[in-house]
ROGURO-801442 format. One record per atom (N, C-alpha, C): residue in one letter; x, y, z. Coordinates in steps of 0.001 Angstrom, whole numbers, padded with zeros to 6 digits, always signed. Layout:
N
aXYZ/...
***
This chain:
207
m+045946-109135+019278/m+044683-109612+018729/m+044805-111087+018365/r+043805-111864+018727/r+043830-113301+018438/r+042812-113632+017351/i+043229-114451+016398/i+042405-114757+015227/i+042096-116253+015153/a+040813-116593+014969/a+040384-117989+014800/a+040415-118336+013316/v+041147-119404+012992/v+041360-119806+011592/v+040719-121176+011349/p+039917-121310+010281/p+039258-122599+010030/p+040178-123596+009326/r+040271-124795+009867/r+040972-125872+009149/r+040012-126457+008122/g+040519-127302+007236/g+039644-127893+006217/g+039705-127117+004917/a+038578-127065+004215/a+038531-126503+002863/a+038928-125026+002795/l+038675-124273+003857/l+038981-122829+003836/l+040391-122503+004320/f+041095-123509+004818/f+042355-123301+005553/f+043428-122560+004738/k+043769-123089+003575/k+044880-122512+002805/k+044602-121063+002408/e+043413-120821+001885/e+043091-119463+001447/e+042962-118493+002631/a+042511-119014+003779/a+042449-118176+004982/a+043861-117749+005389/l+044810-118691+005304/l+046208-118370+005639/l+046805-117385+004629/d+046418-117519+003366/d+046880-116570+002341/d+046408-115151+002670/v+045170-115054+003145/v+044611-113747+003548/v+045426-113173+004703/l+045761-114031+005671/l+046536-113585+006839/l+047956-113174+006428/d+048544-113893+005486/d+049863-113503+004941/d+049796-112085+004388/g+048703-111808+003692/g+048510-110489+003095/g+048389-109383+004134/l+048047-109775+005364/l+047950-108805+006466/l+049284-108652+007198/g+050292-109412+006721/g+051611-109332+007349/g+051774-110262+008539/i+050879-111253+008668/i+050970-112229+009764/i+051762-113436+009266/d+052720-113887+010043/d+053564-115009+009640/d+052825-116332+009890/t+052456-117014+008809/t+051695-118268+008950/t+052548-119509+008692/a+053870-119328+008577/a+054752-120454+008225/a+054620-121621+009197/e+054604-121329+010491/e+054521-122412+011488/e+053176-123132+011403/v+052110-122391+011158/v+050770-122986+011046/v+050723-123934+009845/r+051295-123507+008749/r+051286-124324+007526/r+052081-125615+007694/s+053128-125561+008520/s+054011-126728+008637/s+053658-127645+009806/n+052595-127309+010532/n+052254-128111+011707/n+050769-128476+011707/d+050475-129745+011371/d+049090-130217+011269/d+048430-130469+012612/r+049242-130762+013629/r+048683-131213+014907/r+048474-130083+015913/k+049383-129125+015877/k+049290-128010+016833/k+048081-127138+016492/l+047372-126658+017510/l+046155-125882+017272/l+046277-124417+017685/l+047139-124149+018676/l+047290-122786+019185/l+048690-122265+018859/f+048738-121160+018139/f+050010-120546+017740/f+050093-119172+018384/e+050547-119185+019623/e+050517-117991+020479/e+051291-116814+019872/e+052467-117108+019320/e+053306-116042+018784/e+052650-115305+017618/a+052012-116069+016740/a+051344-115470+015577/a+049955-114942+015940/g+049463-115324+017127/g+048125-114902+017560/g+047011-115635+016831/l+047276-116917+016486/l+046306-117699+015717/l+045858-118953+016467/i+044569-119286+016339/i+044043-120568+016831/i+043384-121239+015634/t+043652-122530+015444/t+043027-123244+014331/t+042007-124239+014865/m+040914-124394+014105/m+039806-125250+014558/m+038881-125566+013389/r+037872-126387+013644/r+036857-126663+012626/r+036095-125382+012326/p+035716-125155+011060/p+034975-123937+010720/p+033733-123715+011586/s+033052-124823+011936/s+031819-124704+012738/s+032082-124218+014160/d+033347-124330+014621/d+033678-123874+015980/d+034116-122411+016022/v+034439-121835+014860/v+034959-120454+014836/v+034005-119456+015498/p+032694-119449+015155/p+031800-118482+015801/p+031702-118658+017319/t+031836-119900+017795/t+031780-120179+019234/t+032952-119519+019954/y+034150-119676+019381/y+035352-119087+019987/y+035330-117565+019902/v+034845-117054+018781/v+034784-115597+018615/v+033723-114999+019542/e+032562-115637+019626/e+031495-115140+020508/e+031954-115094+021965/s+032702-116120+022387/s+033127-116212+023792/s+034276-115262+024117/g+034914-114707+023073/g+036044-113803+023299/g+037384-114513+023342/a+037385-115843+023137/a+038651-116588+023085/a+039442-116170+021850/a+038728-115658+020831/a+039358-115045+019651/a+038642-113724+019403/d+039382-112724+018934/d+038776-111413+018667/d+038062-111379+017322/i+038716-111969+016321/i+038108-112079+014993/i+038332-113490+014475/g+037635-113844+013406/g+037792-115190+012848/g+037299-115254+011424/i+037634-116352+010770/i+037185-116601+009390/i+036375-117897+009395/t+035176-117839+008825/t+034344-119042+008725/t+033430-118905+007519/g+032714-119991+007194/g+031812-119971+006037/g+030465-119355+006388/k+029849-118736+005391/k+028504-118170+005578/k+027516-119259+005966/d+027753-120506+005500/d+026878-121629+005855/d+026852-121850+007363/v+028011-121717+008012/v+028106-121892+009475/v+027318-120793+010185/l+027451-119563+009709/l+026739-118434+010324/l+025227-118567+010130/a+024825-119037+008953/a+023396-119207+008667/a+022788-120327+009511/e+023584-121356+009767/e+023095-122491+010571/e+023028-122133+012050/h+023859-121176+012480/h+023902-120806+013908/h+023626-119313+014102/p+022405-118876+013783/p+022078-117452+013910/p+022090-116966+015358/e+022102-117917+016290/e+022100-117535+017714/e+023462-117023+018183/r+024494-117245+017394/r+025834-116783+017784/r+025922-115262+017682/n+026312-114638+018787/n+026383-113179+018836/n+027754-112701+018341/v+027882-112619+017021/v+029124-112134+016398/v+028757-111121+015321/y+029696-110243+015009/y+029503-109298+013909/y+030090-109892+012640/e+029312-109886+011559/e+029833-110303+010259/e+030355-109042+009573/l+031669-108978+009372/l+032294-107741+008908/l+032519-107674+007403/l+032871-108824+006798/l+033271-108768+005394/l+033114-110112+004695/d+032642-110059+003452/d+032623-111243+002588/d+034007-111340+001948/l+034749-112393+002287/l+036121-112549+001780/l+036165-113148+000368/g+035031-113671-000075/g+034904-114077-001473/g+035436-115440-001868/f+036241-116073-000994/f+036773-117391-001386/f+035967-118518-000741/g+036277-119752-001131/g+035580-120912-000566/g+034131-121020-001004/r+033845-120593-002224/r+032451-120548-002698/r+031841-121949-002789/c+030698-122113-002125/c+029941-123369-002169/c+028456-123044-002319/r+027694-124055-002741/r+026239-123875-002829/r+025556-124796-001830/m+024546-124276-001140/m+023694-125111-000310/m+022565-125574-001219/v+022413-126893-001368/v+021442-127404-002343/v+020493-128435-001736/f+019372-128589-002407/f+018428-129670-002115/f+018605-130679-003239/a+018948-131926-002899/a+019211-132954-003901/a+018456-134243-003597/t+018160-134983-004650/t+017517-136295-004491/t+018188-137273-005447/v+017808-138537-005327/v+018321-139562-006247/v+017838-139213-007654/e+018721-139390-008654/e+018346-139027-010037/e+017182-139883-010522/g+016505-139385-011540/g+015306-140068-012039/g+014077-139371-011496/e+013066-140149-011191/e+011830-139573-010658/e+012122-138836-009335/d+011537-137674-009170/d+011752-136882-007955/d+010893-137448-006820/v+011508-138331-006024/v+010752-139028-004967/v+010309-138075-003855/a+011040-136987-003670/a+010679-136028-002618/a+009371-135321-002961/t+009256-134855-004206/t+008025-134189-004654/t+006865-135166-004624/e+007151-136407-005008/e+006125-137465-004999/e+005647-137729-003561/a+006589-137783-002629/a+006236-138009-001215/a+005381-136859-000685/l+005742-135648-001087/l+004995-134468-000650/l+003560-134523-001183/r+003433-134937-002437/r+002105-135031-003060/r+001264-136132-002416/r+001928-137242-002137/r+001224-138423-001625/r+000974-138366-000117/l+002011-137932+000625/l+001951-137990+002094/l+001784-136613+002744/g+002054-135558+001964/g+001959-134206+002523/g+003196-133790+003301/i+004200-134666+003302/i+005445-134380+004030/i+006598-135143+003365/m+007784-134580+003407/m+008944-135329+002911/m+010017-135380+003981/r+010806-136444+003952/r+011851-136659+004949/r+013194-136257+004335/i+013917-135365+005024/i+015153-134789+004493/i+016302-134995+005479/a+017440-135501+004980/a+018631-135657+005824/a+019572-134477+005580/t+020216-134009+006637/t+021118-132876+006499/t+022019-132706+007719/k+023138-132002+007503/k+023987-131564+008623/k+023592-130143+009020/y+022638-129580+008281/y+022234-128177+008483/y+020735-128091+008769/p+020289-128603+009937/p+018848-128656+010216/p+018155-127295+010237/n+018824-126260+010714/n+018185-124933+010775/n+017981-124345+009389/i+019027-124433+008558/i+018926-123917+007181/i+017832-124670+006427/a+017853-126004+006535/a+016868-126827+005815/a+015446-126521+006275/a+015235-126476+007583/a+013885-126240+008126/a+013348-124876+007688/s+014184-123833+007779/s+013688-122501+007426/s+013458-122377+005913/y+014272-123066+005109/y+014081-123007+003661/y+012749-123640+003258/f+012498-124834+003746/f+011257-125514+003348/f+010027-124829+003951/e+010189-124273+005128/e+009084-123520+005746/e+008761-122287+004882/s+009819-121614+004394/s+009614-120409+003579/s+008965-120723+002237/t+009095-121980+001791/t+008481-122365+000514/t+007180-123152+000742/g+006733-123173+001996/g+005430-123769+002316/g+005365-125277+002214/r+006517-125940+002383/r+006532-127404+002313/r+006832-128005+003672/q+006100-129056+004004/q+006285-129697+005304/q+007364-130772+005203/v+008329-130721+006131/v+009408-131712+006113/v+009677-132266+007497/e+010177-133484+007494/e+010729-134075+008720/e+012239-134073+008512/i+012967-133412+009413/i+014413-133291+009274/i+015109-134423+010036/v+016008-135118+009356/v+016831-136149+009989/v+018261-135614+010001/e+018781-135333+011195/e+020137-134775+011274/e+021166-135896+011238/v+022128-135777+010328/v+023211-136764+010234/v+024550-136038+010359/k+025553-136750+010826/k+026871-136140+011030/k+027867-136511+009929/g+027705-137698+009375/g+028692-138194+008406/g+028295-137935+006977/s+028433-138960+006118/s+028141-138825+004682/s+026633-138760+004457/v+026165-137557+004233/v+024726-137331+004089/v+024185-137961+002801/e+025085-138159+001789/e+024667-138735+000500/e+024112-140156+000649/l+024545-140837+001698/l+024129-142226+001910/l+022638-142346+002239/a+022110-141339+002925/a+020733-141424+003453/a+019665-141676+002382/p+019651-140943+001253/p+018611-141229+000254/p+018858-142523-000524/l+020136-142948-000605/l+020464-144173-001339/l+019933-145405-000622/t+019817-145325+000697/t+019325-146467+001481/t+017812-146396+001688/g+017190-145314+001177/g+015743-145161+001333/g+015336-144582+002678/m+016313-144151+003477/m+015977-143592+004801/m+015240-142258+004676/v+015612-141497+003627/v+014995-140185+003413/v+014658-139996+001934/h+013884-138966+001649/h+013506-138681+000259/h+014519-137765-000436/g+015280-137001+000356/g+016247-136080-000231/g+017198-135558+000824/i+018150-134733+000387/i+019127-134167+001322/i+019282-132662+001080/v+019733-131972+002113/v+020192-130589+001975/v+021655-130617+002385/d+022536-130189+001467/d+023961-130257+001767/d+024725-129163+001031/l+025958-128985+001464/l+026849-127994+000874/l+027687-128685-000199/t+027793-128071-001371/t+028608-128658-002434/t+029427-127574-003127/a+030674-127909-003426/a+031537-126955-004137/a+031452-127202-005636/t+031565-128475-006027/t+031596-128808-007460/t+030439-129712-007886/g+029793-130358-006925/g+028707-131293-007249/g+029201-132692-007572/t+030526-132893-007530/t+031109-134189-007907/t+030639-135316-006993/t+030685-135094-005679/t+030279-136143-004725/t+028822-136528-004928/l+027989-135535-005193/l+026568-135822-005454/l+026429-136693-006693/r+027075-136260-007786/r+026980-137017-009051/r+027509-138435-008899/e+028637-138587-008194/e+029231-139922-008015/e+028318-140860-007241/n+027419-140283-006460/n+026473-141090-005675/n+025076-141129-006302/g+024989-140708-007571/g+023713-140800-008286/g+022658-139827-007806/l+023112-138683-007281/l+022163-137669-006810/l+022189-136462-007745/v+021048-135790-007854/v+020978-134585-008687/v+020445-133413-007859/v+020951-132227-008179/v+020485-131016-007502/v+019115-130647-008050/r+018148-130527-007162/r+016793-130120-007562/r+016597-128615-007362/e+017213-128070-006305/e+017054-126639-006012/e+018321-126098-005357/e+018653-124853-005685/e+019754-124182-004995/e+019159-123296-003912/i+019635-123479-002685/i+019082-122751-001539/i+019826-121435-001316/s+021152-121512-001338/s+021946-120297-001111/s+023388-120536-001554/v+024144-119452-001616/v+025578-119533-001930/v+026341-119094-000682/a+027389-119840-000337/a+028180-119517+000862/a+029628-119233+000470/t+030199-118189+001069/t+031618-117881+000902/t+032209-117624+002290/a+033515-117483+002368/a+034176-117223+003646/a+033874-115799+004119/r+033651-115648+005420/r+033346-114341+006014/r+034301-114033+007158/l+034580-112747+007335/l+035347-112285+008487/l+034342-111882+009563/i+034507-112441+010763/i+033590-112113+011859/i+034379-111569+013054/a+033669-110867+013941/a+034334-110281+015115/a+033478-110451+016358/n+034161-110504+017496/n+033498-110476+018791/n+033007-109032+019019/p+031738-108837+019400/p+031198-107480+019559/p+031979-106601+020548/v+032442-107208+021642/v+033213-106430+022628/v+034580-106069+022061/s+035244-107043+021448/s+036549-106788+020815/s+036432-105696+019763/y+035312-105701+019045/y+035128-104719+017976/y+035089-103289+018521/r+034615-103168+019755/r+034616-101844+020398/r+035981-101532+021011/v+036499-102488+021788/v+037739-102271+022544/v+038961-102198+021621/k+038969-103026+020574/k+040114-103073+019651/k+039728-102527+018280/a+038899-101502+018300/a+038347-100944+017049/a+039428-100544+016061/a+040478-099874+016543/a+041531-099387+015641/a+042226-100551+014940/e+042554-101599+015710/e+043232-102774+015138/e+042356-103488+014110/i+041094-103708+014490/i+040178-104446+013616/i+039852-103618+012369/d+039679-102316+012533/d+039410-101454+011372/d+040593-101428+010401/a+041800-101498+010951/a+043002-101537+010104/a+043017-102817+009267/v+042645-103928+009895/v+042543-105215+009183/v+041490-105109+008080/l+040333-104554+008429/l+039242-104400+007468/l+039657-103552+006273/e+040354-102461+006567/e+040781-101548+005515/e+041711-102252+004518/k+042669-103007+005061/k+043595-103764+004206/k+042842-104793+003359/l+041918-105507+004005/l+041178-106541+003295/l+040273-105954+002229/r+039625-104853+002539/r+038757-104205+001555/r+039562-103757+000335/a+040768-103296+000592/a+041646-102838-000499/a+042002-103997-001425/t+042266-105184-000826/t+042649-106339-001651/t+041443-107020-002296/h+040247-106802-001708/h+039036-107463-002265/h+038180-106497-003080/a+038706-105308-003303/a+037934-104308-004055/a+037817-104704-005517/
***
């Protein structure tokens, strides 16, 4: 069985989970550059790529954030378990002081929002009956409202420190995201016994 492991914020705790399953992660921990660990049956990648690899069958199961799954609902993967770690909030934030986004909505009937999560942002504002123009950015999303390019942002935050340091305040909480275990639908049928054994162990430790 091959497992897709997210690098970045979820990496260490994901490896701790795998240790608990009896998988040797020593080589993965000591090697920043290598991505494929054939002997351990692990592939490491960006969290946003995990569902792609799992959907294609390049990995049978994987660990990624709920934010990634929510942003890419088109990915055909099974979400098996909430692993509980890596807790973050998806928030709507603006520059502190007067709420320029609400003001823009009142004045113009639309507000401009920057985000790395265009699907989550669009569906959230649509569900609350507000019209928005989404500006997709790849880098530091906090910069966009500071330069006046947008009225607010939708972003993922763990502690809120980066927002505060950039003079932004959370206006609304959209959702909470934690790490999830996902599976390829075909693998889940073909390797049911193996995957169920993993699930059973994880459920026991997360009970």
